[in-house]
N, C-alpha and C positions, 0 to 999 in steps of 0.2 A: 504494500500500500504506500502510495506516495505521500510524503510529508507536505505540510503547508509551506508556502514560500513566505519568508519574513525578511524585511529589510534589516541588514546588518546593524544599522544604527539603533534599532530597537532592542538589540541583544548585547550591546556593549556600553561602557562608560568612557568618558573622555579622560585622557591622561593629563596629569598636571604639567603645566609649562613654567619655565623660569628663564632667567637671563644670567648665566654663570659669570658673564663679564662683570656684572654688578653685584650679584649675590654670593659669588664664590671666587673672587678675582685672585686670591692668594692660595686657593686650593687646587689640587690635581683632580681633574675629572676624567672619566672614561667616556669617550665620544664614539658613538656608532654612526659612522657616515655611510654613504651608499656603498663604498668599496669594502666595508667591514663584513658584509654578508656574502658568503660563497653561494652563487646562484645555482650551482649544481648540487652541493651538499645541503642547501637550504638551512644553513647554520651561520651564527655569528662567529667569525674566525679571526678577524684582524681589526679589533677596535683600536683607537689611538688614545694615548694619554696626553693631556695638555693642561696648562694652567687655565683656570677659569678666565683670567684676564685676556688670554690669547685664544679663547674659544671662537670658532667661526660663527658668523651670524645665524647659520642654520641650526646651531646646537641649542635647542630650546625644549625638547620633550623629555621629561623624566619617565623612565620606564621601570617596570617591576616584573618579577617572575610571572610567567604565563601570559604576558602580553604577546600578541602576534603582530609582527612588523610586516607591512606590505609596501614595497617601493612604489612610489607614484610615477617614477620615470622609467621609460622603456619597459612597459608592462609585458612585452613579449618575452623578456628575459626571466620574468617571474622570480624576482629577488625577494624572497620571503623567509622569515625565520621566527622561531619562538624564543622569547627571552628566557634564558635559564637562570637559575639562582645565582650563578657566577656573575651575571651582568645586571642583576637587580640594583637599581639606583643609578645606572648609567644614563647618559644623555643621548638621545637619538636625534638624528637630523630631521628637519621638517620635510625632507624628501621621502619620509616614510609616513604612512597612515598607521597610527598606533591603535590596534584593536584590543581593548581590555574587556574580555567577556564577563557578563553578569553570571556569576557561578551557579545561580539557581535557574538559569535559562539556557546557557550555551557552554558546552565543553570545549576547553582550549584545543585539545588535539583534534576534535571534530572540525572546529573552525580552521585549524591549520591545514588539515587535509582538503578542506573545501577550497581554500585559496590557491591550492596547487592543481586543481582540476582544469582540464581543457575548457570546460564551460566558463569558469570564472576568467581564465586568461584571455580567451577569445572575446569575451564581453568587454574586458578592459582595453584590449587592442582596438576594438571597434569604436569605443568611446574616447580614445586618446586623441589629443590635438597636437599639432606641430609635426612637420615632416622630418627635420633633421634631429630633433630631440623630442620624440613623442612622449606625452605625459598625461596622466589623469589627475583629477583633484581628489582631496579627501572626501568631498561631497559625493562624487561619483562612486567611490568605493563604499562609503557608508550607505548610500541609497540602493546599492546592488542587493539582490535578494539571495537568501540561503535556504535550502530545504531544512525545516526545523522539526524533527520528530521529538518525542519525549526525551528527557535527559538520559534516562537509562539506555534507550536505544542509541543515542548519540555515542555513549561510552562503549557500547558493544561494537558499533561500526568502527569507531576510532581504534579499538583494540585489535580488530581483525586487520585493518589497514596498517597499523603499527607493526604487526608481526610480518606482514607481507613486505613492507618497506624495509624492515630489518634484514630479511633474507636478500633483498635486492642490494642493499648497501654492503653486505658482507661480500657479495660477488665483486662489487666495485672496488672494495678495499683490497681484495685478493689481486685484482688486476693492477692496482697501484703498487702493491708489494713487488709484483714481477717487474714493473717498470723501474722500481728502486733497485732491484737485484741487477738489472741490466746496467744501470748507471754505476753501481758499485763494482761490477765486473770490469767495466771500461776503465775506471780509475785504478783498480787493482792491477790491471795488465799494462796500462799505458801511462799512469800517473796523471796529475793535473795537466789538462791540455793547454793551459796558458803559461804556467810557471815552468813546465817541462823538467820535473825533478829527475827523470830517467835519461835526460840528455839525448833525446831522439833528434835526428836530422830535421832541420827546418827548411821548407821549400815554399815557393809561391804556388798558389793554387794552379796557375796556368802551366806550371812545370809538371804537374801530376795528372793532367787531363788530356784526353785526346779530342775532346769537343766541349765547347762552352758557347751556348747561344740562348736565346729566349724565344718566346712565341710571337705570334703576330701582333703588330702595333695598330692594326686596324680591325676592330671587333666586328666579326661577321654577324648577320642576323641569327638569333637563336631559333632553333626549330624544335618541334615536338618529337622528332625522330631523325635519324641520320647517323653521322659519325660523332662519337663522344668528343666533348670539348672541355678541356681542363682549365679552370681559373684558380685563383688563390683560395677560394672557398672550398675547393675539393681536396686541398693538400692538408693533411693532418700529420701530427708527429708520429711517424712510423707507418702510415698507410695512406692510400689515396681513396677517397670516398666518391666513387663513381655513382653510387646507388641512391643515397638519400636526397641528393640535390642534382639529379641528372640534367645535363645541358648537351645539346646537339647542334651540329651545323650541317649544311648540305654537303653532298659529295663534292660538288664543284668548289665550294669554299675551302673544304678540307684539302683538296689537291693543291690549291694555291698556298695554303698555310704549311702543309706538310713538307713542301719543298724547302722551306726555311728551317724547320725543326722536325726531325724524324725520330721521336722517342722509341727506344728499344728496351727490352728487359735489362735491368741492371743500371740504367741511367738513374741519377739522383735528381729529383725535381725539387727546386728551392725557391721559396717565395721571396721575391726581391722588391716588392712594392705593396704598400698598404699596411693596415693595422696588424697583420700577422706576419710581417716581414721577419725572416730568419728561421722559418720552419722548413724542414727538409724531409723528403720521403723517397724511398726506392720505388721505382716502377717495376712491379712484379708481373705486369700484364704483357701478353704477347700479341696484342692486336693494335692496330693503328688508332691514334687519336690526335687531336689538335690541341695546341697550347695558346694561351693568351700571354701578352708581354709581361704580365705581373709574375710569371713563373719562368725561372731559368732552368736550363737543362745542363747538368754536369755529367760528363761521361769519363769515369776514371780510366787511367792507363793501367791495365791489369798487371803490368810488370812492377808497378809501384804502389798501387792503392786498391783496396777492395771497396765495393759499394757499401758494405755494412759498416766499415770503419768510417768512411766519408760521411754517411748519413748520421751516425752516432756522434761524430766530431762536430758537425754543424749544429746538431740539436742539443749539444751539451750546454748546460746553463751558463757556465763561465765564458765559453766561446761566444755564445749568442750575445751575452751582455757586453763583452769586449767589442764585438763587431758593431752593435747598435750604438754603444756609447761613443764610439769614434766617428759616428755619422753625424754628430752635431745634435742640436736641440730641437729639430723639427718635430712637430706633433705626429706627422705621418712619415715613417721611415721609408727611405728609398735607396736601394742598392743598384748601381749601374753595373753592366757587365765589366766595365773597366775596373771598378772597385773590387768586384768579385775576383777578377784575375790577379789582383795585387794582394789578396789576403794571404797571410802566412799560415801554413799548416804543418804540424808535426808529422813526420813520416816514419812510423815504426817499421821493423822488418816484416816482410810478408808472412813469415811463419807465424808470428804472433797475431797478425791481422786475420789469418785464416783460422786460427784457433778461436779467436773472438767470434768470427762469423758462425762457427759451429755452435758455440754456446748461445749466441744470439738467436739462431734459428730454432733451437730447442725451447728457449724462453718464449719465442713468438708462437710456437705450436701450442704451448700451454696457455698462452694468452688468448689465442683463438678459441680454445675449448671453454675458457672462462667467459669470454665475450658471448659465445652462443648461449651459455647458461644464464648470463646476465640478461640477455635479450628475452629469453623465455620468462625469467622472473619479472622483467619489466612489463611484458605483455600481460602476465597474470595480474600484476598490480593494477594496471590500467583497467583490466576487465573488472576486478573487484571494486575499483574506485567508481566505475560507471554504475555497477549494480548497487553500490552503497547509496549513491545519491539519486538513483532512480527508484529506490524503495523496493528493490528485488533481492537484496542480500540477506 
């Protein structure tokens, strides 16, 4: 049986506001800004500490345990979190709507699961204003409606979703542990790739590649079918995502593009332009596809460098930071082919590189198994979530 829809504003109370610049100028406050919430984990992870006198003008909302924070900016990212006891008394940015449930009416975890649903997210996206910086108001969030069964039913639903979400998060954590293992293996075998404690030979990138180019500088019209077309959005750390955001070009456009850049298995694709500059991935595919200019193609000389080593070196945190910091203070980072050619890279002996490749492939096999399991858990969670708020769970 479906529950009645009730405006969120009728189920919550307003959080207290204050001005720490005036009321606590000599005290240290914990500030939860928009960046403090991990949009994937849906948790507060990196609040900042500052003197009240130096608090930003947006630091105004005093939060307490069990408040639910919903970011009003870029609602498509669904940056939401529950305030845990650890952060009770912190000050949240006015970029959040603070939802403090009336305990006799609305369960915190039930509300938290609701603001993570596709229904809520899509409604906020639809009502957001502003193209470059879409946002909703507190009023829009508070006026939105939530299915409201009796409190005991809310708690039952929240408990089921909590358990399903916990299983999903455990799979995600296991994937992250494998990623950490790969990074640790790289450091153990090759040392820090910037300070070079093992004294590996240093060369310019151009000296260890047989090809360095980029994709077309003239974007062809996107098609619903045809030849796959890779842009920066498809390049993830360690894999190329052809499938969740597919883009295609016509065969005629592909032929014109492919003559400039002909990716083959083992090439390393490297984002050189945009918000995700510095991410690299090996091309494991054996079919033809086209590239946009935001992606560079690096083809290692097999006598000097393996694709696995090159990809891991480019993706290493300190290497990436070093490259991007030396590009200046521009908000959008851009690497030209000339700059890429001139990058310094450490070149360990091929024997060690090949051993690393074998270890890396084994880790990737385990990662793929866990990712499949995570996807199954994710599908299960979304199914339970839909049933829960449709009244069929």
